[in-house]
C-alpha positions in Angstrom: 55.2 101.5 91.5 58.8 101.2 93.3 59.7 103.6 95.5 63.0 105.4 95.8 63.9 103.1 98.7 62.9 100.3 97.1 64.9 101.1 94.0 68.2 101.9 96.2 68.1 98.3 97.8 67.8 96.6 94.4 70.5 98.5 92.6 73.5 96.6 92.1 76.6 98.3 94.1 78.2 99.5 90.9 78.3 103.1 91.5 81.5 104.6 90.2 82.7 101.3 88.6 84.2 100.6 85.3 84.7 97.4 84.2 87.9 96.8 82.2 88.2 94.1 79.3 91.1 93.7 77.1 90.2 94.6 73.4 92.8 91.9 72.1 95.6 89.6 73.1 99.2 90.8 72.7 100.6 90.4 69.3 103.8 89.3 68.4 106.0 91.2 66.1 109.4 91.2 64.3 112.0 92.0 67.1 114.8 91.3 64.9 113.6 92.8 61.9 115.1 95.9 60.6 113.0 99.1 61.6 113.4 100.7 58.1 111.8 97.1 56.6 108.7 97.2 59.2 105.3 97.5 57.5 102.7 99.9 58.5 100.4 97.1 60.1 103.6 96.0 62.1 104.3 99.3 63.3 100.7 100.3 64.5 100.5 96.7 66.5 103.8 97.7 68.3 101.7 101.2 69.3 98.3 99.6 70.2 98.9 95.9 71.1 102.2 94.9 72.5 104.0 94.8 75.9 104.7 98.6 75.5 100.7 99.1 74.5 97.4 98.1 75.4 93.9 98.9 74.8 90.9 98.2 77.0 87.1 98.0 76.7 85.8 100.4 79.7 82.2 100.1 80.5 81.2 103.4 81.8 77.8 104.3 83.7 75.7 106.3 81.6 73.6 108.0 84.4 70.3 106.0 83.5 68.7 103.1 85.3 67.1 99.9 83.5 65.0 97.4 84.4 62.7 94.4 83.8 59.3 93.7 83.4 57.5 90.6 84.8 57.5 89.4 81.2 61.3 89.8 80.6 61.3 93.1 78.5 64.0 95.6 79.2 62.8 99.5 80.0 64.5 102.4 81.0 63.4 103.0 84.6 64.9 106.6 85.3 66.4 108.8 82.9 68.8 110.7 85.1 69.5 110.8 89.0 67.6 114.0 89.5 64.5 113.0 87.4 61.8 110.9 88.9 61.2 107.3 87.5 59.0 106.6 84.8 55.4 105.0 85.3 54.6 102.0 84.3 51.5 99.7 84.5 53.2 96.8 85.9 55.7 96.7 88.6 59.4 97.0 87.4 61.9 94.6 88.9 65.7 93.6 88.6 66.8 97.5 88.5 70.4 98.4 87.8 72.6 100.9 86.1 73.0 101.1 82.2 76.4 101.1 80.9 77.9 102.6 77.6 81.3 100.9 76.1 84.2 103.1 75.6 87.9 101.7 74.3 91.0 103.7 76.1 94.7 102.8 75.2 97.8 103.7 77.5 101.3 103.5 75.9 104.6 103.7 77.2 106.1 106.5 75.1 109.6 107.0 76.4 110.4 103.3 75.2 113.1 103.5 72.5 111.1 101.0 70.3 107.9 103.0 70.7 109.7 106.3 69.7 111.5 104.5 66.8 108.3 103.3 65.6 106.5 106.2 65.8 109.0 107.6 63.1 108.7 104.9 60.9 105.0 105.4 60.9 105.6 109.0 60.3 107.3 107.7 57.2 104.8 105.3 56.1 101.3 107.1 56.9 101.7 110.6 58.5 97.8 110.4 59.2 98.0 107.6 61.2 101.2 108.9 62.9 98.8 111.9 64.5 96.2 109.5 65.3 98.4 107.7 67.8 98.7 110.9 69.5 102.7 111.1 69.7 103.8 113.2 72.7 105.2 116.6 71.7 108.2 116.3 74.0 109.9 113.5 75.9 112.2 113.7 79.1 115.6 112.2 80.0 114.6 112.3 83.6 111.0 110.8 83.2 109.1 107.6 82.0 106.3 109.0 79.9 103.2 107.1 79.7 100.5 108.6 77.3 96.8 107.6 77.4 94.0 108.3 74.9 90.5 107.7 74.1 90.1 105.1 70.9 86.4 104.9 70.9 84.2 107.3 72.6 81.6 105.9 75.2 78.7 105.0 73.0 76.1 102.2 72.6 74.6 99.9 75.1 77.7 97.6 76.5 77.4 94.1 76.9 76.1 93.3 80.1 72.7 91.7 81.2 70.4 94.3 79.5 72.4 95.1 76.2 70.6 94.5 73.0 67.3 94.1 74.6 64.4 95.9 73.0 63.2 99.0 75.2 59.8 99.8 75.6 57.6 103.2 76.1 54.9 103.4 78.9 52.3 102.2 76.4 54.4 99.0 75.8 55.4 100.2 72.4 59.0 99.4 71.0 61.2 102.5 71.1 64.6 103.7 69.9 65.7 104.6 72.9 69.4 106.0 72.6 72.1 106.0 75.7 72.8 109.6 76.6 75.9 111.0 75.5 78.5 110.2 78.2 82.2 112.3 78.5 85.3 110.2 78.4 86.8 109.8 81.9 89.5 112.7 81.1 87.0 115.2 80.1 87.1 118.6 82.1 90.1 118.2 83.9 92.9 120.4 84.4 96.4 119.4 83.7 96.9 119.2 87.4 93.9 117.4 88.2 94.9 114.7 85.6 98.2 114.3 87.9 96.3 114.4 91.1 94.1 111.3 89.7 96.9 109.4 88.0 99.8 106.8 89.6 102.0 104.1 88.7 101.9 101.2 91.1 105.0 99.1 91.5 103.8 96.4 93.4 101.3 96.1 96.7 102.4 99.2 98.4 104.8 101.1 96.4 103.2 104.3 94.2 104.6 106.8 92.1 102.8 110.2 91.2 103.4 111.9 88.0 105.5 115.2 88.3 103.4 116.4 85.2 100.8 115.8 82.7 100.4 117.5 79.3 97.5 117.4 76.9 98.5 117.4 73.2 96.8 116.9 69.9 92.9 117.7 68.8 89.9 115.3 68.1 91.1 111.9 67.1 94.8 112.9 67.7 94.2 114.1 71.1 96.5 112.4 73.8 97.4 113.0 77.6 101.2 112.5 78.7 102.0 111.8 82.1 105.8 112.3 83.4 106.8 109.9 86.0 110.5 110.6 87.6 112.9 107.9 87.0 114.5 108.7 90.2 113.0 108.7 93.7 114.2 108.6 97.3 117.8 108.9 95.9 117.5 105.6 93.7 116.2 104.3 90.4 112.1 104.0 90.4 112.1 100.8 88.5 114.8 98.5 89.7 115.7 94.8 88.2 113.3 93.5 90.7 110.3 95.2 89.5 108.1 92.7 87.8 105.2 95.1 86.9 104.0 98.5 86.7 100.3 99.2 86.7 98.8 102.6 85.4 96.0 103.8 87.2 93.6 106.9 86.7 90.5 107.5 88.8 87.8 109.9 87.2 85.7 112.4 88.5 82.9 109.4 89.3 85.4 107.5 90.8 85.6 105.7 87.4 89.1 103.8 87.2 91.0 103.1 84.3 94.1 100.3 84.8 96.5 98.9 82.6 99.3 96.5 83.9 102.7 96.6 82.1 104.9 93.4 82.7 108.6 94.9 82.4 110.2 91.4 81.9 108.5 91.3 78.3 109.5 94.9 77.5 112.8 93.6 76.1 114.2 95.2 72.5 117.6 94.5 71.3 118.5 92.4 74.3 117.6 95.1 76.8 114.8 96.3 78.9 113.3 99.3 77.0 111.3 101.6 79.0 
C-alpha cells in the first residue's frame, strides 16, 4: 500500500490546472451578404465560432485520484482529498488526478456584427437567441465580453486514464461515475468575478473589468464583463494592438483563456469590437 508521502511524490503537478482545447477551427461566414439574408446556421456560427467568439474544451479536476494496477487496469485510488485511499491487494502505481470535460464560450458582445447577428437570430429562432445569453445591456464606454457555460463538467476527459474500465477492491468491473463538478464561475459574486478576470493586451499590459453582470438562467445564463474603452487618458485598444486575451481564474486556480486576434475582427471594412 502507498503512503500519502508516496502518493504526493507520484502525483503529476497538475493541481489547479485547466487544459484548454479548441472546439473547432474558426468558420468562414458571409461578410458581404446582407444580414437580413443570413441563415440561422450562419448567425449561430458568428456567435460561437468566429473572430468574435470562441468555444474551448476545458479539462477540470474532479477531485478524485486514479491509479494503475500492475496489469494495466485503472482504478479509483482516492475518492476525495479528505477521504483515505482505497485499499487494494496489489500495489497501485501511476497515480494522477482525474479530469472531467466542460465546454465554455467567450464572445465579444459589444462588436457591431455580434449585436446585429443576435437581432437576426431573434427573428429566426427566439429560443436559440436566448440560449446565446445575450447581455441585457451594453455600454458605449466599455468593451463587453460575455462568457457562458456550453457543456457542464461531465464524463471522464480524454487524458491517459480516459475510457478505461474501473474495478472495485475485489477486481470486479464497476460503473464508477466521476463526481459532480461545478463550473468555474459557480459561487462567485459579481465583484469576485471582476477580481478574477482581466484582459491581456500583450506581454505586460493588463486591463481589469469595471464591472460584471450575471444574466439569464439555466442554459441561457451568461456573465458579461465591462472593460473600459479609455484608460490613462487614451484608448485601451490602439491600431498597434495585435491580440487581446480574456483570462479568468477560478477558485481552485483554474484558468479559462481565450485569445482574440483584432486584425481578423473586421466587418464592413472596419475593425469591429
